[in-house]
ZAMARGU-4260 file (C-alpha; in steps of 0.2 Angstrom, whole numbers, plus 5000, padded with zeros to 4 digits):
<rodrens>
0) 4994/5006/4916 | 5001/5024/4913 | 5014/5032/4925 | 5004/5048/4923 | 4989/5041/4933
5) 5000/5035/4948 | 5006/5052/4954 | 5000/5056/4972 | 4982/5058/4974 | 4983/5064/4992
10) 4972/5079/4989 | 4958/5068/4985 | 4959/5059/5003 | 4948/5066/5016 | 4956/5075/5031
15) 4950/5078/5048 | 4943/5095/5043 | 4934/5088/5028 | 4915/5089/5028 | 4907/5073/5033
20) 4898/5063/5019 | 4879/5066/5017 | 4880/5083/5027 | 4863/5087/5032 | 4856/5070/5033
25) 4848/5063/5048 | 4860/5061/5063 | 4864/5043/5066 | 4854/5034/5080 | 4860/5038/5098
30) 4863/5019/5101 | 4871/5011/5086 | 4868/4993/5082 | 4880/4980/5089 | 4885/4977/5071
35) 4890/4995/5068 | 4898/4996/5085 | 4909/4982/5080 | 4914/4989/5064 | 4917/5006/5072
40) 4929/4997/5085 | 4938/4989/5070 | 4939/5005/5060 | 4947/5014/5076 | 4960/5000/5077
45) 4964/5002/5058 | 4974/5018/5060 | 4986/5013/5047 | 4986/5032/5042 | 4997/5034/5057
50) 5009/5020/5054 | 5024/5026/5043 | 5032/5015/5031 | 5048/5009/5040 | 5060/5009/5025
55) 5058/5028/5022 | 5060/5031/5041 | 5077/5022/5041 | 5082/5032/5026 | 5077/5049/5034
60) 5065/5054/5021 | 5055/5069/5025 | 5036/5066/5028 | 5037/5047/5024 | 5021/5039/5017
65) 5010/5030/5029 | 5005/5011/5026 | 4987/5019/5022 | 4995/5030/5008 | 5003/5014/5002
70) 4988/5003/5001 | 4977/5017/4994 | 4989/5019/4979 | 4991/5001/4976 | 4972/5000/4975
75) 4972/5014/4963 | 4985/5005/4952 | 4974/4990/4952 | 4959/5000/4947 | 4967/5007/4932
80) 4974/4990/4926 | 4968/4984/4909 | 4971/4966/4912 | 4954/4958/4908 | 4960/4941/4914
85) 4961/4947/4932 | 4946/4950/4944 | 4949/4968/4946 | 4938/4970/4962 | 4947/4956/4970
90) 4964/4965/4966 | 4958/4981/4974 | 4951/4971/4990 | 4968/4962/4991 | 4977/4979/4990
95) 4967/4987/5003 | 4968/4972/5015 | 4987/4965/5013 | 4995/4977/5026 | 4980/4979/5038
100) 4990/4969/5052 | 5003/4983/5052 | 4991/4994/5062 | 4996/4983/5077 | 5013/4975/5073
105) 5020/4990/5063 | 5029/4990/5046 | 5042/4977/5049 | 5057/4980/5037 | 5071/4968/5032
110) 5083/4979/5042 | 5074/4974/5058 | 5081/4957/5056 | 5065/4948/5060 | 5063/4931/5051
115) 5049/4929/5038 | 5041/4916/5049 | 5041/4927/5065 | 5034/4941/5054 | 5020/4930/5047
120) 5016/4924/5065 | 5015/4942/5072 | 5004/4947/5057 | 4993/4932/5058 | 4989/4936/5076
125) 4985/4954/5072 | 4973/4949/5058 | 4964/4937/5070 | 4962/4951/5083 | 4956/4963/5070
130) 4944/4951/5061 | 4936/4945/5078 | 4929/4964/5080 | 4918/4960/5065 | 4903/4949/5060
135) 4909/4931/5057 | 4905/4932/5038 | 4915/4948/5036 | 4929/4943/5047 | 4931/4927/5037
140) 4930/4937/5021 | 4944/4949/5026 | 4955/4936/5034 | 4953/4926/5019 | 4959/4940/5008
145) 4974/4943/5019 | 4978/4924/5018 | 4976/4923/5000 | 4989/4938/4998 | 5001/4929/5010
150) 5000/4912/5001 | 5002/4920/4984 | 4990/4906/4978 | 4980/4916/4964 | 4984/4926/4949
155) 4976/4941/4958 | 4987/4939/4974 | 5003/4938/4963 | 4998/4953/4953 | 4995/4963/4969
160) 5012/4957/4976 | 5020/4965/4961 | 5010/4981/4964 | 5017/4982/4981 | 5035/4981/4975
165) 5031/4993/4961 | 5022/5006/4972 | 5038/5006/4983 | 5050/5010/4969 | 5038/5023/4961
170) 5038/5031/4979 | 5056/5030/4980 | 5058/5039/4963 | 5046/5053/4969 | 5056/5055/4985
175) 5071/5057/4975 | 5063/5071/4964 | 5056/5080/4980 | 5073/5080/4988 | 5083/5083/4972
180) 5094/5068/4976 | 5093/5057/4960 | 5100/5039/4964 | 5100/5041/4983 | 5087/5027/4986
185) 5095/5014/4975 | 5093/5000/4987 | 5075/5000/4985 | 5077/4997/4966 | 5090/4984/4969
190) 5078/4974/4981 | 5065/4973/4967 | 5077/4968/4953 | 5070/4953/4943 | 5054/4952/4953
195) 5042/4960/4939 | 5034/4949/4927 | 5016/4956/4923 | 5017/4965/4907 | 5009/4981/4913
200) 5020/4982/4928 | 5036/4978/4918 | 5031/4993/4907 | 5028/5004/4921 | 5044/5000/4929
205) 5053/5003/4913 | 5045/5020/4912 | 5051/5024/4930 | 5068/5018/4927 | 5070/5028/4911
210) 5065/5044/4919 | 5076/5041/4934 | 5091/5037/4924 | 5089/5054/4914 | 5089/5063/4930
215) 5104/5053/4937 | 5114/5056/4921 | 5109/5075/4921 | 5116/5077/4939 | 5132/5067/4935
220) 5134/5077/4919 | 5126/5094/4922 | 5133/5103/4907 | 5132/5089/4893
</rodrens>
């Protein structure tokens, strides 16, 4: 997994002004099927692009990434993994589902002083609400993916958990670059110390730290 692949890809994400897919195709039926209607209700609920990542808000970062941004880049990181022992499709699905509940409960950060048990209870309730909007089979599939991630019971779930933390420090590095404040977001690095074990992620984190340390050193000794 190369750091170069993981720079922001937001220009590729459709906006409200982007042309609709399949422009010129036949219009949708005036009365969608019940299944399509339920999927539409679920998608309306999943406005994770409007939910900012709380850690960046608390640190007064300009234009903080959304939960949707976070999950999308995690999915891209899973996509470019070269680990053949993992089910890549499942990793991508886990990445896209793991924070779904936050469209209802918000992004609960450690600074909110909410226990892990209470956080899990709220998110579990939110996932039950969301998946009830879907067909039984699809709801079970999505809830099962969320539960797999929460329980950390598979190699894929453990890998995606590390992607979650790695994406956070990658984002922190980019905010420090954008604001020209090397070292300002150190607590995000400290919170992940010793948590990376997958070889690809260890290598990526090493690359990030090397680049970051160079920038911090250059700021501390500008004329050296």
